[in-house]
N, C-alpha and C positions, 0 to 999 in steps of 0.2 A: 301517538304522533304517526306511527306506521299505518294506522287505519286511515288517518287524514290524507296522508301521502297517496295511499292506494285509491282512495275515492277520487281525489283530484286528478290523478293520472288517468283514471278510468273515463272520467268526464271528458278530458281533453281528447282521448282516443276517439270518443264517440264523435267529437267535433271533427276528427280527421277522417271520418268515413268516406269523405268525398275521395279521397286517395284510394281507400279500400275498394270503393265501387268501381273505380277505373280498372283496378287489378282483376276484379271480377266481371268487368266489361257488362255492367248492368246498363240499362237504358239511360240516356242522358236527359233529364227533364228540361234542359234549355236548348236540346236540339232544334235547329230551325228557328231559333230566337234571334230575329235580325235587327231589331230595334234596340239599341243601347239605352239604359235609363239612368238618369241622374236624379237622385232623391231630392225633394224640395227644400234646399237651403242654399244660401249664397256662399260660394266657395271661391277662393282666389285661384287663378290659374296656376297649376303646380309648376315649380321650377325644377324639381328633381322628381324622377320616376324610378321607384325600386322594384326590381323584378325578382320574385321567387324563381328558382331554377328548375327543380325536379317536378315534372308534370305540367307546370306552367309553361316553360320554354321547351323542355326536352320530353319526348315520348318514351314512356315506360314500357312500351311493349316488349323490348329485348329482355328487360329485367324480369318481367312476367314469365316469359319463356324460360329463362335460366333458373329461376327459383322454383318453378313448377317441376322442371326436370329434376332438381336436386331432391324434390320431395316425391320421387317416384312418379311423376306425371300426375300429381295430385293437385290440380290447379284450383280445386275447391278449397284448399287450405291457404291460398294467398291472401284473403282478407285477414285471416288470423295472424298470419305472419306479419303483415303490415301493421296492424293494430298493436301487436306485441312490441314491434319495433319503436312505434310512437310512444306506447306505454313507458317503456324503459328509458327513452330519451328524457321523458319528463321526471321520472323517478330519480335519473341521475341529476338533473337540474335542481330538483328540490332537495336533495341530499348533498348538494355541493361536490358531486363527483363529475368526472368527465371522461367519456371514450368517445371516439370519432363515430360518425353515423355509420360508416361502413362496419366498424367493430361491433356497434349495437345491432345492425342489421344482420351481422353473421351470427352473433349470440342468440337473437331472436329466432333465426332459422334452425339453430340447433335445438332450442327449446321446443319448437313446433315438431320438429322430427322425433324428439325424445318422447313427446306426449303421444305421438301417433305410432310409436313403435317402429319408426323408420331409422335405419342405420345410416349415419351420416358422420364423416370425419370432419373436424374443424377446418382443415385446409381446403376440402371440397366445397364446404359451406361458404368459406371466405371467397373462393374463386366464382362461386354462383352468384354472390352479391356484388363484390367489388369490381370485378372485370366488366361486366355489362353496365354497371352504374357510371363508370368513367367514359363509355363510348356510346352513350345514348344519342340518338339522332334528334334534331330539332323538329318541332311541329312545322308543317309546311308554311304556315302564315308568319313565322317568327322573324326570319332574317329581314324580309321585305318590311315588316311592320316596325322593327327596331330601327331601320334606316330611315323610314319616314319620321318617326319620332325625333330622331337625332337631327334630322334636316330641319324639323320644325322648331328647333331651338331648346328641346328639353335635354337636361342633363340625365343620363341614363347610368345606373348602377345595378349591381346585382347583389342579393342577399340570400344565403342559403344555409341550411342545416349540414350540408356537406362539409367536409374539412377543407381547409385553404388549398391544399395540394390536390386534393380530389377535385374541387370546384375548378381550379385552373385547368386540370386536365379535361374536365367535362366541356367547358366553354371552348378551349382550344380544339378539341377533337370535333366538336359541332360546328367550328367555323365561326363562332359568336364572340370570341374574346376581344376582338378589336372594336367591337360596337359599344363596349362600356367604358365609361370614364374611370370607374373603380369597380372592383369585385370583392365583396365583403363575405366573410364566413363567420358564423357563430363561434368558431374555434377561438377567436380573438377575446371573446368574453366567457368562454367555456360554459355557456348556457344555451339551451335550444329555444328556437321560436316555439310558442308565442311569449316567451319572457320579455318584459318591457325593455331590458337592457340590450337586446338584440337589435331593436329598432333604433334605440337611443345611440347606439354605436355609430350608426350612419348620420343621424341628425347631427351630433356633436362633431364628427369628423368633417362634415361638409359646411357646418356653420349656417344651417337653415332652421327656419321655424318648422314645426311639426305640420301646421296647416299649409305649408308650401311644398309639401311632399306627397306623392301619391304612390301607395303600395299596390302593386299588381300581383295577384296570386290565383290559383285554381283551388285554393283550400279555404273553406270557411274559417277554420281555427287560425290560419295565418293572418287573415283580414280582421278578425276579432282582436287579435293581439295588436296589430297596427292601429286600429281605431282607438283602442285603450290608451295609447300614448298621443292621440291627436292627429294621426295621419289621415289624409284622403285615402279612400280605398276603391279598387276595382277589381271585381270578380270575373275571371275569364272562364267561361263554361266549357271546359274541356269534356269530352265524352265521359260520362259516368259520375261527374262531380255534382255536388249539390250545396245549397246554402243551409245554414243552421237555423231552423224556424225561431229559436228563442232569442235570437240576437238581431239587432237592427240591420236592415239591408245595407249593402255597400253603396257607396256614392255613385258608382257606375257598375252596370252589369253589361257584359259583352260577350259575344260568341267567339271573337278572335281579335288579334291585334289591329287589323285594318279598321274594324268597327270602333275601337278605342281612339285610333288616330282621328277618324272623322268626327267623333264626339267631341274631342278636345278642340279640333279646329273650329267646330261650330260655337265653342264657348269664347272664342276670340272677340 
């Protein structure tokens, strides 16, 4: 059982390397990709749009700086920290345990520091993760893009791996909280994305069909999870993110939110 859990968690961490690449600031394979793409199948116009929060809407740069500083300015260790955090979020889901994303991120940072012989106290690790996580700024295109979508008649909600309290603080501090009809956290089901129950939480609460919902994220693993329960999917290519070649492409691929707005308008 433990071997199966480890293999599965490692596989999903590989799917999450889009987030790791951002932290490492590798080249974005979609940089300058200005034409959104809808894959060839008939889809109803979505009634609800679900947004991932971390990296999709909010810029992780301050978190990168803070975690790198806690590791003795070893920014080369950031991908290892991020993958360790994703790894153990899935281990907790598979073993029916739950700690908040901030707690897992703190524990992962302690693990990386220990492996590298870097002295780091738990409270210092917690401050390095939780404090910047709650005050991340939005990407430049986000506020205007969300307003355009709302004006277009779409119901906007968020779904994040952050805790409910953490998510509320994040969106409030970023000035985005009022742009969403509802704000969901995986804390409600105590399972992490991409577990199917995290997406079903939103579908069941809003009383909509899966194919009437569009999931927007900058992470391939998130979109794979959403597609698995029948949602439409849109990949927003933040710098350093990439798609997983072994999975079907998302229904939409865009460089920013205004591009998604345009594509959905054209679908009318």
